[in-house]
C-alpha positions as CSV (number, residue, x, y, z in Angstrom):
1,X,-24.0,49.8,-3.0
2,X,-25.8,46.5,-3.4
3,X,-25.5,44.9,0.0
4,X,-27.6,41.9,-1.1
5,X,-25.1,41.2,-3.8
6,X,-22.1,41.6,-1.5
7,X,-23.6,39.4,1.2
8,X,-24.6,36.7,-1.4
9,X,-21.1,36.8,-2.9
10,X,-19.5,36.3,0.5
11,X,-21.8,33.4,1.3
12,X,-21.0,31.8,-2.1
13,X,-17.3,32.2,-1.5
14,X,-17.6,30.7,1.9
15,X,-19.5,27.7,0.5
16,X,-16.8,27.1,-2.1
17,X,-14.0,27.4,0.5
18,X,-15.8,25.1,2.9
19,X,-16.1,22.2,0.4
20,X,-13.6,19.5,1.4
21,X,-10.8,18.9,-1.1
22,X,-10.3,15.8,-3.1
23,X,-8.9,12.7,-1.5
24,X,-5.1,12.5,-1.8
25,X,-2.8,9.6,-1.3
26,X,0.8,9.1,-0.2
27,X,3.0,6.4,-1.5
28,X,5.5,4.6,0.8
29,X,8.2,2.5,-0.8
30,X,11.0,0.4,0.6
31,X,14.5,0.8,-1.0
32,X,16.1,-2.6,-0.4
33,X,19.6,-1.5,-1.4
34,X,19.6,1.7,0.5
35,X,17.9,0.5,3.6
36,X,15.3,3.2,3.5
37,X,11.6,4.0,3.1
38,X,10.7,6.9,0.8
39,X,7.5,8.9,0.7
40,X,5.9,10.4,-2.4
41,X,2.5,11.7,-3.4
42,X,0.2,9.6,-5.6
43,X,1.1,12.0,-8.5
44,X,4.8,11.1,-8.1
45,X,6.1,14.2,-6.2
46,X,8.8,13.4,-3.6
47,X,7.7,14.2,0.0
48,X,10.7,12.6,1.7
49,X,12.8,10.1,-0.3
50,X,14.5,9.1,3.0
51,X,11.6,9.2,5.4
52,X,13.0,6.2,7.4
53,X,16.6,5.2,7.3
54,X,18.9,2.6,8.9
55,X,16.9,-0.5,7.9
56,X,18.4,-3.9,7.3
57,X,17.3,-5.0,3.8
58,X,13.7,-3.9,4.0
59,X,11.3,-6.0,1.9
60,X,7.7,-5.9,3.0
61,X,5.5,-3.0,4.1
62,X,2.0,-2.8,5.4
63,X,-0.1,0.0,6.9
64,X,-2.5,-0.1,9.8
65,X,-4.1,3.1,11.1
66,X,-1.3,5.7,11.1
67,X,1.5,3.3,11.4
68,X,3.8,1.4,9.0
69,X,5.0,-2.2,9.6
70,X,8.2,-3.1,7.8
71,X,9.9,-6.4,7.4
72,X,13.7,-6.4,7.6
73,X,15.3,-9.5,5.9
74,X,18.3,-9.5,8.2
75,X,21.6,-11.2,7.5
76,X,21.1,-14.0,5.0
77,X,21.9,-17.5,6.1
78,X,22.7,-16.4,9.6
79,X,19.6,-17.7,11.4
80,X,16.9,-15.7,13.0
81,X,18.0,-12.2,12.4
82,X,14.9,-10.9,10.6
83,X,12.6,-8.5,12.3
84,X,9.5,-6.3,11.9
85,X,9.7,-2.6,12.8
86,X,6.9,-0.2,13.5
87,X,6.9,3.5,12.5
88,X,4.4,6.3,12.1
89,X,3.6,7.4,8.6
90,X,5.5,10.6,9.4
91,X,8.6,8.5,9.9
92,X,8.8,8.5,13.7
93,X,10.0,5.2,15.2
94,X,7.4,3.5,17.4
95,X,9.3,0.2,17.9
96,X,12.0,-0.6,15.3
97,X,12.2,-4.2,16.8
98,X,8.5,-4.9,17.3
99,X,9.0,-8.5,16.3
100,X,12.3,-10.3,16.2
101,X,13.8,-13.7,15.7
102,X,12.4,-14.2,12.1
103,X,14.2,-16.4,9.6
104,X,14.2,-13.6,7.1
105,X,11.2,-11.4,6.5
106,X,9.6,-10.7,3.2
107,X,5.9,-10.3,2.5
108,X,3.6,-8.8,5.2
109,X,-0.1,-8.1,5.3
110,X,-2.4,-6.7,7.9
111,X,-6.0,-7.6,8.7
112,X,-7.8,-6.2,11.7
113,X,-5.4,-6.3,14.6
114,X,-3.1,-9.0,13.1
115,X,0.0,-9.2,11.0
116,X,0.7,-12.1,8.6
117,X,4.4,-12.4,7.7
118,X,6.2,-14.6,5.3
119,X,9.7,-15.7,6.5
120,X,12.2,-17.9,4.8
121,X,13.9,-20.7,6.9
122,X,17.3,-21.4,5.3
123,X,17.6,-24.5,7.5
124,X,14.6,-26.2,5.9
125,X,14.8,-24.4,2.5
126,X,11.1,-23.5,2.8
127,X,8.9,-20.6,3.8
128,X,6.3,-20.3,6.5
129,X,3.7,-17.7,7.4
130,X,3.6,-16.4,10.9
131,X,0.8,-14.5,12.6
132,X,1.3,-11.7,15.2
133,X,-0.8,-8.9,16.6
134,X,0.0,-5.3,15.6
135,X,1.2,-4.8,19.1
136,X,3.9,-7.4,18.6
137,X,2.5,-10.4,20.4
138,X,3.0,-13.8,18.8
139,X,-0.2,-15.6,17.8
140,X,1.4,-18.4,15.9
141,X,5.0,-18.3,14.4
142,X,4.2,-21.2,12.1
143,X,0.5,-20.5,11.3
144,X,1.2,-22.1,7.9
145,X,4.3,-24.3,8.5
146,X,5.0,-24.7,4.8
147,X,4.0,-22.0,2.3
148,X,6.1,-23.0,-0.7
149,X,9.8,-22.9,-1.5
150,X,10.0,-19.1,-1.3
151,X,7.0,-17.1,-0.1
152,X,7.1,-13.5,-1.2
153,X,3.9,-11.4,-1.5
154,X,0.8,-11.9,0.8
155,X,-2.7,-10.5,0.3
156,X,-5.6,-10.8,2.7
157,X,-9.3,-10.9,1.5
158,X,-11.8,-11.6,4.2
159,X,-10.8,-14.8,6.0
160,X,-8.5,-15.9,3.1
161,X,-4.8,-15.5,2.6
162,X,-3.2,-15.6,-0.9
163,X,0.5,-16.3,-0.8
164,X,3.0,-16.1,-3.7
165,X,5.5,-18.9,-4.1
166,X,8.2,-17.4,-6.3
167,X,10.3,-20.6,-6.9
168,X,7.4,-22.9,-7.7
169,X,5.6,-20.2,-9.8
170,X,2.3,-20.5,-8.0
171,X,-0.2,-18.8,-5.6
172,X,-1.5,-20.7,-2.7
173,X,-4.8,-20.1,-0.8
174,X,-5.1,-20.5,2.9
175,X,-7.5,-19.3,5.7
176,X,-6.4,-16.7,8.2
177,X,-6.6,-19.4,10.8
178,X,-4.0,-21.4,8.9
179,X,-6.0,-24.0,7.1
180,X,-4.9,-25.0,3.6
181,X,-7.5,-24.3,0.9
182,X,-5.5,-24.8,-2.3
183,X,-1.7,-24.6,-2.3
184,X,-1.6,-24.3,-6.1
185,X,-4.6,-22.1,-6.7
186,X,-2.8,-20.5,-9.6
187,X,0.1,-22.1,-11.4
188,X,2.4,-21.5,-14.4
189,X,3.7,-18.1,-13.2
190,X,7.1,-16.7,-14.2
191,X,8.9,-15.9,-10.9
192,X,5.9,-14.2,-9.2
193,X,6.5,-11.7,-6.4
194,X,3.8,-9.2,-5.5
195,X,0.1,-9.7,-5.2
196,X,-2.9,-7.4,-4.5
197,X,-6.6,-8.1,-4.2
198,X,-9.2,-5.8,-5.7
199,X,-12.8,-6.9,-5.6
200,X,-12.9,-10.4,-6.8
201,X,-9.6,-10.2,-8.6
202,X,-6.0,-10.9,-7.9
203,X,-3.2,-8.9,-9.6
204,X,0.1,-10.6,-9.6
205,X,3.6,-9.4,-10.7
206,X,5.8,-11.8,-12.7
207,X,9.5,-10.8,-12.6
208,X,10.4,-12.5,-15.9
209,X,14.0,-12.5,-16.8
210,X,16.1,-10.4,-14.4
211,X,17.6,-7.2,-15.9
212,X,15.2,-7.2,-18.9
213,X,11.8,-5.7,-19.7
214,X,10.0,-9.1,-19.7
215,X,8.0,-8.6,-16.5
216,X,4.3,-8.7,-16.5
217,X,1.2,-8.2,-14.3
218,X,-1.4,-11.0,-14.5
219,X,-5.0,-10.8,-13.5
220,X,-6.9,-13.7,-12.0
221,X,-10.1,-14.2,-10.0
222,X,-9.9,-15.2,-6.4
223,X,-11.1,-18.6,-7.4
224,X,-8.1,-19.1,-9.6
225,X,-9.5,-18.4,-13.1
226,X,-7.4,-16.5,-15.5
227,X,-8.7,-13.1,-16.6
228,X,-5.6,-11.8,-18.4
229,X,-2.2,-13.5,-17.8
230,X,-0.4,-10.5,-19.4
231,X,-2.6,-7.6,-18.4
232,X,0.5,-5.3,-18.4
233,X,3.8,-6.2,-20.0
234,X,7.2,-4.8,-20.6
235,X,8.0,-4.2,-16.9
236,X,11.6,-4.4,-15.5
237,X,11.7,-6.9,-12.7
238,X,8.4,-5.9,-11.1
239,X,8.2,-6.7,-7.4
240,X,5.3,-5.4,-5.3
241,X,1.9,-4.2,-6.4
242,X,-0.9,-2.3,-4.7
243,X,-4.3,-1.0,-5.8
244,X,-5.4,2.5,-4.8
245,X,-8.1,4.8,-6.3
246,X,-8.8,2.2,-9.0
247,X,-5.3,2.1,-10.3
248,X,-2.3,-0.2,-9.9
249,X,1.0,1.0,-8.5
250,X,4.0,-1.3,-9.2
251,X,7.6,-1.2,-8.1
252,X,10.2,-2.1,-10.7
253,X,13.3,-3.3,-8.9
254,X,15.3,-3.5,-12.2
255,X,15.1,0.2,-13.1
256,X,14.3,1.8,-9.8
257,X,10.8,3.1,-10.7
258,X,7.2,3.0,-9.7
259,X,4.7,2.6,-12.5
260,X,1.0,3.4,-12.5
261,X,-1.6,1.6,-14.6
262,X,-5.4,1.2,-14.6
263,X,-6.9,-2.1,-13.5
264,X,-7.8,-2.7,-17.1
265,X,-4.1,-2.5,-18.1
266,X,-3.8,1.0,-19.6
267,X,-0.6,2.8,-18.8
268,X,-1.0,6.0,-16.7
269,X,2.6,6.7,-16.1
270,X,5.3,3.9,-16.5
271,X,7.8,6.0,-14.5
272,X,5.6,7.8,-12.0
273,X,8.5,7.8,-9.5
274,X,12.1,7.2,-10.6
275,X,15.6,7.2,-9.2
276,X,14.8,4.6,-6.5
277,X,17.4,2.3,-5.0
278,X,16.2,-1.2,-5.3
279,X,12.4,-0.6,-4.7
280,X,10.7,-3.7,-3.4
281,X,7.5,-3.1,-1.3
282,X,4.9,-0.4,-1.7
283,X,2.0,0.9,0.3
284,X,-0.5,3.6,-0.5
285,X,-2.3,5.6,2.2
286,X,-5.3,7.7,1.4
287,X,-6.2,10.8,3.4
288,X,-8.9,13.3,3.0
289,X,-7.5,16.8,3.1
290,X,-10.1,19.6,3.6
291,X,-9.4,22.9,2.0
292,X,-11.6,24.9,4.4
293,X,-10.6,26.5,7.7
294,X,-12.8,26.8,10.7
295,X,-12.8,30.6,10.1
296,X,-14.5,30.2,6.7
297,X,-17.0,27.7,8.2
298,X,-17.9,30.1,11.0
299,X,-18.2,32.9,8.4
300,X,-20.6,30.8,6.3
301,X,-22.7,30.0,9.3
302,X,-22.7,33.6,10.5
303,X,-23.6,35.1,7.2
304,X,-26.2,32.6,6.5
305,X,-27.9,33.1,9.9
306,X,-27.6,36.9,9.6
307,X,-28.9,37.1,6.1
308,X,-31.6,34.6,6.5
309,X,-32.8,35.4,10.0
310,X,-31.9,39.0,10.9
311,X,-34.8,41.2,9.7
312,X,-32.7,44.4,10.0
313,X,-30.0,43.1,7.7
314,X,-32.6,41.8,5.2
315,X,-34.4,45.2,5.1
316,X,-31.1,46.9,4.7
317,X,-30.2,44.7,1.8
318,X,-33.7,45.2,0.2
319,X,-33.3,48.9,0.5
320,X,-30.2,48.9,-1.6
């Protein structure tokens, strides 16, 4: 019997088993029509299509730590019935009414310990951006008193906020302290909705004509220059967009799907997830999942120490 070979093989096996697995990601998507949040893997496999239920027209979603923050639009044209709910990524309610009294509730973004929320005020026919802490405290309900006729998506980059104005077809730039930088940083958009920041670029969804495959994703720099106004085309009423792992994930409200594309515009899977019920917002959470158990790690350490440092075992191996 070749003990050296056996011991070496065991060590090699332990090393392979102790190598952490590749980073995986989970997709969370709001279903506006069903009042739910569904969970899927980044490869499109359903984890729980009804992870969170009982929501009131959920629109925006953001992730901070292990929690999800979700905007509920509330009852249209009935005053301040919108709210933000907090849940764990496993679907457990933390505080379903973390923040209340919103005039609607659409886009939401998180930065540090703060939430930035777009809400529509039907009384003034305008939108504003409010700022709150992730624990629900109000910082400034009208941080940006006027953020366009209909503010939808919000993205944060450093100390800058980029806000989508769907009605006016533009993107405004503001600071996280509420100062206006350029309310029309990017113009000429076709019913824009979602926005994501990746490096020095902005990726924006344009809904196009509702019910038809005329939606697009445009790419622009954070300074407002056009990179490619039709980076991706043929989408069906695209709503939210997020970047994860170098790829774009986009919800298509019109046909109930999530599509995946590269940041250079190549199609990965136009229907990565299908069968959704009015998908609006999307968030992707990455998590490193190690394949090794502590048993294998201890075995590796034990065998290495024994084979490398124990003279008796080494002599026994050499003798065979």
